[in-house]
LOPA-246170 format. One record per residue (C-alpha): residue number from 1; residue in one letter; x, y, z. Coordinates in steps of 0.05 Angstrom, whole numbers. Layout:
@k NUM, r A, east X, north Y, up Z
...
This chain:
@k 1, r M, east 3637, north 5658, up 2703
@k 2, r P, east 3636, north 5730, up 2677
@k 3, r V, east 3700, north 5750, up 2640
@k 4, r S, east 3723, north 5823, up 2642
@k 5, r A, east 3747, north 5859, up 2580
@k 6, r T, east 3816, north 5865, up 2611
@k 7, r T, east 3822, north 5790, up 2619
@k 8, r V, east 3800, north 5777, up 2547
@k 9, r G, east 3849, north 5827, up 2520
@k 10, r A, east 3906, north 5796, up 2560
@k 11, r A, east 3888, north 5728, up 2533
@k 12, r V, east 3891, north 5752, up 2461
@k 13, r I, east 3958, north 5787, up 2471
@k 14, r C, east 3986, north 5725, up 2505
@k 15, r A, east 3965, north 5682, up 2446
@k 16, r L, east 3996, north 5730, up 2396
@k 17, r L, east 4061, north 5732, up 2434
@k 18, r T, east 4067, north 5657, up 2445
@k 19, r R, east 4050, north 5637, up 2373
@k 20, r P, east 4119, north 5655, up 2345
@k 21, r A, east 4152, north 5616, up 2400
@k 22, r H, east 4111, north 5555, up 2381
@k 23, r A, east 4128, north 5566, up 2308
@k 24, r D, east 4202, north 5566, up 2325
@k 25, r L, east 4194, north 5499, up 2359
@k 26, r C, east 4157, north 5472, up 2299
@k 27, r A, east 4199, north 5505, up 2245
@k 28, r A, east 4188, north 5478, up 2175
@k 29, r R, east 4240, north 5425, up 2165
@k 30, r V, east 4255, north 5372, up 2113
@k 31, r E, east 4304, north 5314, up 2111
@k 32, r L, east 4340, north 5309, up 2044
@k 33, r E, east 4378, north 5252, up 2013
@k 34, r G, east 4404, north 5237, up 1942
@k 35, r D, east 4454, north 5271, up 1896
@k 36, r I, east 4499, north 5319, up 1935
@k 37, r A, east 4498, north 5372, up 1880
@k 38, r V, east 4422, north 5370, up 1874
@k 39, r I, east 4414, north 5371, up 1950
@k 40, r G, east 4455, north 5435, up 1952
@k 41, r Q, east 4412, north 5469, up 1900
@k 42, r V, east 4346, north 5448, up 1932
@k 43, r T, east 4371, north 5467, up 2002
@k 44, r A, east 4387, north 5537, up 1978
@k 45, r E, east 4318, north 5545, up 1948
@k 46, r L, east 4285, north 5517, up 2010
@k 47, r A, east 4322, north 5568, up 2053
@k 48, r R, east 4292, north 5624, up 2010
@k 49, r L, east 4224, north 5594, up 2027
@k 50, r G, east 4240, north 5592, up 2101
@k 51, r V, east 4247, north 5517, up 2105
@k 52, r E, east 4304, north 5487, up 2145
@k 53, r R, east 4341, north 5422, up 2130
@k 54, r G, east 4338, north 5372, up 2186
@k 55, r S, east 4294, north 5326, up 2227
@k 56, r P, east 4229, north 5357, up 2255
@k 57, r A, east 4222, north 5370, up 2329
@k 58, r P, east 4180, north 5319, up 2368
@k 59, r G, east 4107, north 5329, up 2353
@k 60, r C, east 4121, north 5374, up 2294
@k 61, r R, east 4106, north 5363, up 2221
@k 62, r G, east 4163, north 5343, up 2175
@k 63, r V, east 4176, north 5308, up 2109
@k 64, r F, east 4231, north 5265, up 2078
@k 65, r A, east 4252, north 5279, up 2006
@k 66, r Q, east 4298, north 5241, up 1958
@k 67, r V, east 4325, north 5286, up 1902
@k 68, r E, east 4366, north 5263, up 1842
@k 69, r S, east 4385, north 5288, up 1773
@k 70, r D, east 4339, north 5262, up 1719
@k 71, r R, east 4368, north 5235, up 1653
@k 72, r D, east 4329, north 5288, up 1615
@k 73, r G, east 4359, north 5346, up 1654
@k 74, r G, east 4305, north 5356, up 1707
@k 75, r I, east 4303, north 5337, up 1781
@k 76, r A, east 4269, north 5273, up 1805
@k 77, r V, east 4236, north 5284, up 1873
@k 78, r A, east 4206, north 5230, up 1918
@k 79, r I, east 4170, north 5254, up 1981
@k 80, r R, east 4145, north 5216, up 2042
@k 81, r D, east 4113, north 5247, up 2104
@k 82, r G, east 4098, north 5224, up 2174
@k 83, r A, east 4030, north 5198, up 2154
@k 84, r K, east 4065, north 5148, up 2106
@k 85, r R, east 4038, north 5185, up 2045
@k 86, r S, east 4087, north 5186, up 1987
@k 87, r E, east 4092, north 5213, up 1916
@k 88, r G, east 4145, north 5222, up 1863
@k 89, r R, east 4152, north 5272, up 1807
@k 90, r V, east 4203, north 5299, up 1757
@k 91, r V, east 4205, north 5375, up 1759
@k 92, r S, east 4243, north 5426, up 1717
@k 93, r D, east 4291, north 5457, up 1768
@k 94, r A, east 4310, north 5465, up 1841
@k 95, r A, east 4261, north 5523, up 1853
@k 96, r V, east 4201, north 5481, up 1831
@k 97, r A, east 4227, north 5422, up 1872
@k 98, r A, east 4233, north 5466, up 1934
@k 99, r S, east 4163, north 5494, up 1924
@k 100, r W, east 4133, north 5425, up 1918
@k 101, r I, east 4170, north 5400, up 1980
@k 102, r D, east 4148, north 5462, up 2019
@k 103, r S, east 4075, north 5448, up 1999
@k 104, r W, east 4078, north 5382, up 2037
@k 105, r L, east 4092, north 5421, up 2101
@k 106, r H, east 4026, north 5459, up 2097
@k 107, r D, east 3958, north 5426, up 2104
@k 108, r E, east 3921, north 5488, up 2080
@k 109, r L, east 3948, north 5487, up 2008
@k 110, r D, east 3904, north 5473, up 1949
@k 111, r G, east 3956, north 5427, up 1916
@k 112, r R, east 3973, north 5474, up 1858
@k 113, r A, east 4017, north 5527, up 1889
@k 114, r W, east 4080, north 5485, up 1883
@k 115, r L, east 4075, north 5492, up 1807
@k 116, r L, east 4099, north 5564, up 1811
@k 117, r A, east 4170, north 5568, up 1784
@k 118, r A, east 4184, north 5632, up 1823
@k 119, r P, east 4215, north 5621, up 1892
@k 120, r V, east 4157, north 5651, up 1933
@k 121, r R, east 4125, north 5622, up 1995
@k 122, r V, east 4071, north 5572, up 1976
@k 123, r A, east 4024, north 5599, up 2030
@k 124, r E, east 4025, north 5667, up 1996
@k 125, r A, east 4019, north 5637, up 1926
@k 126, r S, east 3958, north 5597, up 1946
@k 127, r S, east 3919, north 5662, up 1953
@k 128, r L, east 3929, north 5679, up 1879
@k 129, r P, east 3873, north 5667, up 1829
@k 130, r A, east 3872, north 5599, up 1798
@k 131, r S, east 3882, north 5628, up 1728
@k 132, r I, east 3949, north 5658, up 1749
@k 133, r L, east 3971, north 5593, up 1780
@k 134, r V, east 3955, north 5554, up 1717
@k 135, r A, east 3990, north 5605, up 1673
@k 136, r A, east 4052, north 5604, up 1715
@k 137, r A, east 4057, north 5528, up 1715
@k 138, r P, east 4118, north 5504, up 1675
@k 139, r R, east 4099, north 5460, up 1616
@k 140, r D, east 4153, north 5408, up 1628
@k 141, r V, east 4128, north 5388, up 1697
@k 142, r A, east 4100, north 5318, up 1693
@k 143, r P, east 4085, north 5260, up 1740
@k 144, r R, east 4146, north 5221, up 1757
@k 145, r R, east 4157, north 5162, up 1711
@k 146, r I, east 4226, north 5137, up 1727
@k 147, r S, east 4246, north 5067, up 1708
@k 148, r R, east 4310, north 5049, up 1744
@k 149, r L, east 4316, north 4983, up 1706
@k 150, r S, east 4350, north 4989, up 1638
@k 151, r V, east 4351, north 4931, up 1589
@k 152, r T, east 4396, north 4929, up 1527
@k 153, r V, east 4396, north 4879, up 1470
@k 154, r G, east 4439, north 4885, up 1408
@k 155, r Y, east 4489, north 4858, up 1359
@k 156, r E, east 4561, north 4848, up 1381
@k 157, r H, east 4625, north 4839, up 1340
@k 158, r A, east 4692, north 4819, up 1370
@k 159, r W, east 4763, north 4809, up 1348
@k 160, r T, east 4808, north 4757, up 1382
@k 161, r E, east 4882, north 4761, up 1395
@k 162, r D, east 4896, north 4710, up 1340
@k 163, r G, east 4865, north 4755, up 1287
@k 164, r A, east 4798, north 4720, up 1281
@k 165, r S, east 4732, north 4756, up 1287
@k 166, r A, east 4664, north 4735, up 1313
@k 167, r G, east 4594, north 4762, up 1313
@k 168, r G, east 4532, north 4748, up 1354
@k 169, r I, east 4482, north 4776, up 1403
@k 170, r G, east 4490, north 4807, up 1471
@k 171, r G, east 4448, north 4839, up 1525
@k 172, r T, east 4450, north 4873, up 1592
@k 173, r A, east 4402, north 4886, up 1649
@k 174, r C, east 4422, north 4940, up 1698
@k 175, r L, east 4387, north 4968, up 1761
@k 176, r G, east 4403, north 5039, up 1783
@k 177, r L, east 4424, north 5048, up 1855
@k 178, r G, east 4442, north 5120, up 1871
@k 179, r K, east 4488, north 5147, up 1816
@k 180, r A, east 4513, north 5078, up 1796
@k 181, r C, east 4480, north 5020, up 1760
@k 182, r F, east 4491, north 4946, up 1776
@k 183, r G, east 4469, north 4886, up 1736
@k 184, r V, east 4487, north 4828, up 1690
@k 185, r R, east 4514, north 4823, up 1620
@k 186, r G, east 4516, north 4763, up 1573
@k 187, r H, east 4532, north 4747, up 1501
@k 188, r Y, east 4541, north 4691, up 1451
@k 189, r L, east 4591, north 4700, up 1393
@k 190, r R, east 4608, north 4652, up 1337
@k 191, r E, east 4668, north 4654, up 1290
@k 192, r A, east 4662, north 4638, up 1216
@k 193, r D, east 4687, north 4568, up 1200
@k 194, r R, east 4761, north 4571, up 1182
@k 195, r T, east 4817, north 4525, up 1158
@k 196, r V, east 4874, north 4510, up 1205
@k 197, r G, east 4928, north 4468, up 1170
@k 198, r V, east 4895, north 4409, up 1135
@k 199, r T, east 4832, north 4411, up 1177
@k 200, r A, east 4779, north 4463, up 1193
@k 201, r M, east 4748, north 4487, up 1258
@k 202, r A, east 4686, north 4521, up 1285
@k 203, r R, east 4689, north 4562, up 1350
@k 204, r G, east 4638, north 4596, up 1393
@k 205, r D, east 4640, north 4635, up 1458
@k 206, r A, east 4588, north 4649, up 1512
@k 207, r S, east 4598, north 4690, up 1575
@k 208, r V, east 4559, north 4718, up 1634
@k 209, r M, east 4586, north 4775, up 1678
@k 210, r A, east 4565, north 4818, up 1735
@k 211, r I, east 4573, north 4891, up 1717
@k 212, r A, east 4579, north 4959, up 1751
@k 213, r R, east 4567, north 5023, up 1711
@k 214, r L, east 4573, north 5097, up 1728
@k 215, r P, east 4532, north 5140, up 1679
@k 216, r L, east 4557, north 5211, up 1667
@k 217, r Q, east 4514, north 5263, up 1632
@k 218, r A, east 4543, north 5299, up 1572
@k 219, r G, east 4486, north 5342, up 1547
@k 220, r R, east 4430, north 5294, up 1528
@k 221, r M, east 4479, north 5236, up 1520
@k 222, r S, east 4500, north 5188, up 1574
@k 223, r I, east 4573, north 5164, up 1577
@k 224, r A, east 4582, north 5106, up 1625
@k 225, r P, east 4648, north 5071, up 1642
@k 226, r E, east 4632, north 4998, up 1658
@k 227, r L, east 4669, north 4941, up 1692
@k 228, r G, east 4650, north 4868, up 1689
@k 229, r L, east 4671, north 4804, up 1724
@k 230, r G, east 4646, north 4734, up 1708
@k 231, r F, east 4661, north 4670, up 1670
@k 232, r G, east 4657, north 4645, up 1599
@k 233, r R, east 4655, north 4581, up 1558
@k 234, r M, east 4693, north 4574, up 1493
@k 235, r S, east 4676, north 4513, up 1450
@k 236, r T, east 4716, north 4486, up 1391
@k 237, r R, east 4701, north 4429, up 1344
@k 238, r R, east 4736, north 4399, up 1284
@k 239, r I, east 4703, north 4405, up 1216
@k 240, r D, east 4725, north 4344, up 1176
@k 241, r G, east 4738, north 4342, up 1101
@k 242, r C, east 4697, north 4296, up 1058
@k 243, r E, east 4699, north 4223, up 1076
@k 244, r P, east 4742, north 4183, up 1026
@k 245, r I, east 4704, north 4138, up 978
@k 246, r A, east 4722, north 4065, up 986
@k 247, r N, east 4771, north 4037, up 935
@k 248, r Q, east 4736, north 4007, up 874
@k 249, r P, east 4765, north 3965, up 817
@k 250, r T, east 4773, north 3999, up 750
@k 251, r D, east 4734, north 3943, up 715
@k 252, r P, east 4674, north 3916, up 753
@k 253, r N, east 4686, north 3848, up 718
@k 254, r C, east 4758, north 3847, up 741
@k 255, r D, east 4778, north 3788, up 784
@k 256, r P, east 4806, north 3814, up 850
@k 257, r M, east 4855, north 3756, up 850
@k 258, r D, east 4883, north 3777, up 783
@k 259, r P, east 4947, north 3817, up 796
@k 260, r T, east 4933, north 3859, up 734
@k 261, r C, east 4867, north 3882, up 764
@k 262, r M, east 4885, north 3946, up 801
@k 263, r P, east 4833, north 3986, up 841
@k 264, r E, east 4827, north 4061, up 832
@k 265, r P, east 4860, north 4103, up 887
@k 266, r A, east 4815, north 4131, up 942
@k 267, r S, east 4787, north 4199, up 924
@k 268, r C, east 4762, north 4259, up 964
@k 269, r M, east 4729, north 4317, up 929
@k 270, r D, east 4734, north 4369, up 986
@k 271, r P, east 4745, north 4435, up 949
@k 272, r N, east 4786, north 4465, up 1006
@k 273, r G, east 4835, north 4408, up 1009
@k 274, r K, east 4818, north 4388, up 1080
@k 275, r V, east 4830, north 4317, up 1101
@k 276, r H, east 4782, north 4271, up 1136
@k 277, r V, east 4803, north 4253, up 1207
@k 278, r G, east 4738, north 4223, up 1232
@k 279, r D, east 4750, north 4231, up 1307
@k 280, r N, east 4690, north 4279, up 1318
@k 281, r F, east 4736, north 4322, up 1360
@k 282, r A, east 4702, north 4375, up 1404
@k 283, r T, east 4724, north 4410, up 1468
@k 284, r A, east 4702, north 4466, up 1513
@k 285, r T, east 4741, north 4509, up 1563
@k 286, r F, east 4714, north 4550, up 1621
@k 287, r T, east 4753, north 4612, up 1642
@k 288, r P, east 4742, north 4673, up 1686
@k 289, r R, east 4729, north 4738, up 1649
@k 290, r L, east 4747, north 4810, up 1665
@k 291, r A, east 4718, north 4865, up 1621
@k 292, r A, east 4725, north 4941, up 1617
@k 293, r S, east 4684, north 4982, up 1569
@k 294, r V, east 4653, north 5050, up 1555
@k 295, r R, east 4580, north 5056, up 1537
@k 296, r I, east 4551, north 5117, up 1501
@k 297, r A, east 4475, north 5124, up 1500
@k 298, r V, east 4437, north 5174, up 1458
@k 299, r P, east 4362, north 5185, up 1472
@k 300, r L, east 4316, north 5171, up 1413
@k 301, r F, east 4248, north 5180, up 1447
@k 302, r D, east 4215, north 5167, up 1514
@k 303, r R, east 4250, north 5109, up 1549
@k 304, r V, east 4286, north 5087, up 1485
@k 305, r W, east 4361, north 5099, up 1476
@k 306, r L, east 4411, north 5080, up 1423
@k 307, r D, east 4473, north 5049, up 1456
@k 308, r G, east 4544, north 5040, up 1429
@k 309, r V, east 4596, north 5001, up 1469
@k 310, r A, east 4671, north 4992, up 1460
@k 311, r G, east 4710, north 4949, up 1508
@k 312, r I, east 4762, north 4896, up 1521
@k 313, r T, east 4753, north 4827, up 1553
@k 314, r L, east 4809, north 4786, up 1585
@k 315, r A, east 4808, north 4711, up 1596
@k 316, r P, east 4871, north 4701, up 1639
@k 317, r F, east 4875, north 4625, up 1635
């Protein structure tokens, strides 16, 4: 059917007038979760890019983003869209995080515009020459490599309420959930052998506890108060002195029936003066444990930290 020029012109005008209305219905929106402080920073930068926070309207494109502070001072961002595509990165600041999130709302992007640190619309930045985009990319932007599981192994030294000291090995495994970290902690400590009265003793202690930790950033260091609850086993055994040598006559030719033939007294050559009991005494006690400590971690290099821990452990029974 022939179409008049007037009809065509009206159709074009109608399309131009209705497009903004459709854009309002499908406004760029993103759902954010994670650290409250980081969410506030990223939300402010998204607003400058024209992106709203909230669920997308039915039939409209939207993304979900999890944002958290990274231990090295950046922002960890994990994004998932309606097509079940997902990706995670660590970026330098909130502006770069917002640009990358915004890029997921536009199919026409070339995948590099989010690297711009300046808070400009990605659709406009995508028209810039590639050389400008590469030059503007921050050097510290790298693919996300976050390991939420931390494992610590080290030497432990403890002092007991009776003045004794013990040394041994301890370790923790902790899984980050949000801002906190939850895991297990165990150790084995052994006291040096010591004399108690006329005998000696050896004592060891082993414990396993569930722990909860809240890391707090202080520059590049991490300071983490930690609580632990579990049980322990303390074992004690007697260390006997030397076993006495059986009585022997002074003269091997002496007649035992002769009253003048006297055997030598029993002797024990233990240098510490401990006596021989010979009962092979050993015991073990199981008690609940409650621990409170502070852990300070200093980064050495990628994924390796030097930890120092000071704490107190109570065995109430």
